[in-house]
Structure formats: structure tokens, C-alpha cells
N, C-alpha and C positions, 0 to 999 in steps of 0.2 A: 676741241679747244687746244691751243698751243701754249706751251709753258713759256712764260716771260722771264728773260734773264735781265737782272738789274745789277747795277754797280753803284755802291754808295760809299761815302767817306763817313765812317761812324765808329763808335765803340760797339762791338758786336753784342756786348752784354745788355745794351739798351734796346735792341731791336724787338719789335712786336711781330714775330714770325712763329710758325709752329715749332720749328727746331733750329737751334744754332749748332754749329760744329765747333768742337774744341780741338785745336792742334795740340794734342796731349803727348806725354812721354809714355813709354811702355808700361810704367807702373800704374798710370791713371791717377796718381795721388797728388797731382798739382805740381807746379813748377813756376817758371818765369813766363814773361810775355803774355800772350792771350790765355794760356793755360792758367796761369796764376790769377789773371783778372777774372776769368770765369769762375774759378773756385771761390775767390773772394766775394764776388757779387752774388753767387748762388747761396753761399753760407755753408756752415759745417756739415749739414746734412748730406751735401754732395760728396764730400770726402768719405763719409760713412758708407754711402752706397757704392762708391768706387772701390773701396777696400774689399767689398764682397765680390767684385767682378774678377779679381785675380789677374789684372793686367790685360794687355792687348798687344798683338804682334804688329810689326810694321806693315802698313797697307791694309790692315783690317779696321773694324769699327765696333764700338759698343754703345748702347743707349742707356741713358739714365733719366731720372726726373730732373726738373729744372729749378725747383725750390723757389728761391726769391727772385728769379728772373721773369721777364714778361713772356719769353718763349715757353711753350708747353713742355719741351723736352730738350735734352742735350745729347748730341752724338759725338763721341770721342773717337778720334782717329790718330794713329801714329804715323807720321810722315817719315820719309827716309832722311838720313843725314847725307848731305852732299859730299861726295868723295871724288869729284871730277867728272861725273856723268857717264862713266863707263862701267858702273857696277849695278845697273838695273834701277837707278834712281827714278827715271821718268816712268817706268812701268809701275814701280811701287807707289809713286805719287798719284798716278792715274787711278790705281787701285783704291787709294784712300777716298777719292771722290766717288767712284762707283760704289764702293762698300757703303758709304754714307747715304747715297741716293737709294740704294736697295733697302736699307734699314728704314729710311723715311717712308718708302712705299709700304713696307711690311707693317708699319705702325700707323698707316693712314694719315701721314703728315703731308700737307699740301704745299707748304712754303718752307724753304730751307735757306739758311745763310751760312756761307763759308768764309773763314778767314783765309789769309794767304799761307796755306799749310807749308811747313818746312822752311820758310824764308827767314825766320829769326835765328834762334840759336842753332838750328840745323844747317844754316848757311847755304840753302838752295838759292841760286841766283833768281831774284824776283821776276825778271822778264821771262826766263825759261819756265819757272814755276807757273806763271800766269798762263803761258801758252799750253802747258800740260793740263791745267785746270779747265780752261775753256774747251779744249778738245775733248777731254773726258766727259764734261757735262753735255756738250753738244752731241757726242756720240752715244750717250746713254739711251738705251731703249726703254721707254716708259709705256708699257702696254696699257692701253686705255686712256692715256693722257691724264693721269691722276695728279701729277705735279702742276701746280698753278704758277709758282714763282721760285726761281733760284736766284739768290742774291750772292754777289761777291762783295764782301764787306772789307773795305780797305782802311787800314788804320792811318796810313800816310797819304798825302796828296800825290806823291810820286807814284805809289802803287796804283792809285785811282787813275792817273793818266795812262799808265801802262795797260791796265785792264780795258779802259775805254778805247784806246787805240787798237788793241788786239781784237776786241769785239767788232769794231767798225771794219777793220780790214778783213776779218774772217767772214763777215756777212755779205761781202760783195762778190 
């Protein structure tokens, strides 16, 4: 069975998938953007669990419960801050996606939803970030084909159009 890639325009906190990904900061203690929205929607128990994790390095990922969300789990990853593209940003961003996918498989999670990691406060250009995300997901080796669905959850219609266009052009 082949993993299906979906693109949706939605609030990631409302998705009914096995796991949503949080574009977190290194402390994992909440912040703005999608990070703040996920912490708010999940409730105070998420912050308590995140405090016990001791943070996360850029390009890595950690997993927690989801508490008040529909998703079964949350994977937190720390994307790179954009500094012009010559300081390993694309490799670190790709590592975020791969680290999340590996954790999903380790925990037998079959559907995963990603936000546009690093494109908000970390200033990664959305078109470049989308290309890295799609390439990382498509290049991920899923032995046994255990992942059913990978979602790219776009908060803006502009991001949605970028993902749809890149997915169409990369599939031909």
C-alpha cells in the first residue's frame, strides 16, 4: 500500500489524525503561532509533560500525549531559523520532517499532519520550506509501508496553493 499525501487548509489542532506535528521552540514550553495554538488547544497537561522532556535541539523531535486534541499524539520538532540559506537551514528543516516520520513509525502512528515548519517566526521563506518538506517526505523510506497518510496542513490559502503546485509539479 502506498502512503497518500494530502494538502489541507485547516487549523491543525482540529485534525482527526494519529499525530500532529508542532513547530516548537527549543524549550518545548509553548510560544506563538502554531506552537501556542497547540498548547492552548491541548490544555495545561501538555505543558507539564513538555517540562519533563528537557527541550529539543533543532532538527530533532520529541513525542507527547495530545490531551484535549482529536489527534492521539503530538510530535514536537524545532525547525531552523532562516539566516539566508547558507548555514545548513535546508538540511536541518529536512531533518525535522524525517525525525517526525521516524517517531511516528516507532509509535505505530499511521497518519501524520505537518504544519509549515519554520515559516512563521523563524522566517523560512514559505516556497523554499514547502519544497524541502515535500522532498523530505517523498524521500523518506518507510519500510513495510506502515504510514497511510501524510498531511500538509496549511493555515493560509497562499501556503495551500504553494504546496498544491509543488506536489503537482514534483509528481510529473
